[in-house]
C-alpha positions in Angstrom: -0.3 6.6 5.7 0.9 6.6 9.3 1.7 3.4 11.0 1.5 3.3 14.8 2.3 0.6 17.3 1.5 1.4 21.0 1.1 5.1 20.2 4.6 5.3 18.6 4.7 6.2 14.9 6.8 3.7 12.8 8.6 6.0 10.3 10.6 3.2 8.7 7.5 1.1 7.9 5.7 4.2 6.6 8.7 5.0 4.3 8.7 1.5 3.1 5.0 1.7 2.2 5.6 4.9 0.3 8.4 3.5 -1.8 6.4 0.3 -2.6 3.5 2.3 -4.1 5.6 4.7 -6.2 5.6 2.7 -9.4 1.9 1.8 -9.3 0.9 5.4 -8.6 2.8 6.7 -11.6 1.2 4.1 -13.8 -2.3 4.9 -12.5 -1.7 8.6 -13.0 -0.6 7.9 -16.6 -3.8 5.9 -17.2 -6.0 8.7 -15.8 -4.2 11.3 -18.0 -4.6 9.1 -21.1 -8.4 8.9 -20.3 -8.6 12.6 -20.0 -6.8 13.1 -23.3 -9.1 10.5 -25.0 -12.2 12.4 -23.9 -10.7 15.8 -24.9 -10.8 17.3 -21.4 -8.4 20.2 -21.1 -6.2 21.4 -18.2 -8.4 23.3 -15.7 -11.6 21.5 -16.8 -13.5 20.7 -13.6 -14.7 17.4 -14.9 -13.0 14.0 -14.6 -13.0 11.1 -17.0 -15.3 8.4 -15.5 -15.1 4.8 -16.5 -18.2 2.7 -17.0 -16.2 -0.3 -16.0 -13.4 0.7 -13.6 -9.7 0.2 -14.6 -9.2 -1.7 -11.3 -12.0 -4.1 -12.3 -10.7 -4.8 -15.8 -12.0 -1.8 -17.8 -10.1 -0.1 -20.6 -9.4 3.5 -21.6 -11.4 3.2 -24.8 -13.9 5.9 -25.7 -16.7 3.5 -25.4 -15.8 2.9 -21.7 -15.3 6.7 -20.9 -17.7 9.5 -20.0 -17.1 13.0 -18.5 -18.5 13.5 -15.0 -17.9 15.9 -12.1 -14.8 15.2 -9.9 -17.0 15.0 -6.8 -19.2 12.3 -8.4 -16.2 10.4 -9.7 -14.3 10.2 -6.4 -17.2 9.2 -4.1 -16.8 5.4 -4.2 -16.6 3.2 -1.1 -13.1 2.0 -0.7 -11.4 -1.0 1.1 -8.5 -0.6 3.4 -6.0 -1.1 0.6 -7.7 1.6 -1.5 -9.5 -0.6 -4.0 -13.1 0.0 -4.7 -15.8 -1.9 -2.9 -18.5 -1.1 -5.5 -18.7 0.7 -8.8 -21.9 2.4 -7.5 -21.2 5.7 -5.9 -22.7 6.7 -2.5 -25.0 9.3 -4.1 -26.4 6.7 -6.6 -27.2 4.3 -3.8 -29.0 7.1 -1.9 -31.2 7.8 -4.9 -32.5 4.2 -5.0 
């Protein structure tokens, strides 16, 4: 994520941001891998493990909270500037209404 001030890129601030997110990214990746394993999705399967209630909103990786869905549908949620989800309803689902 590039940081700029007056058109000059701030590499030190960018590096600081990268290092601050490293631990949470590895935990998030482990949670996603656990969800895929719980659903029985194999390596190379084009589907993702979708959560009925998102992990960031307090959902769990239990089988009752998981379902398989296409990667495109699972990654089309509106996001805030910090990367958190604005809504659990995807853009496509809102267009269908």
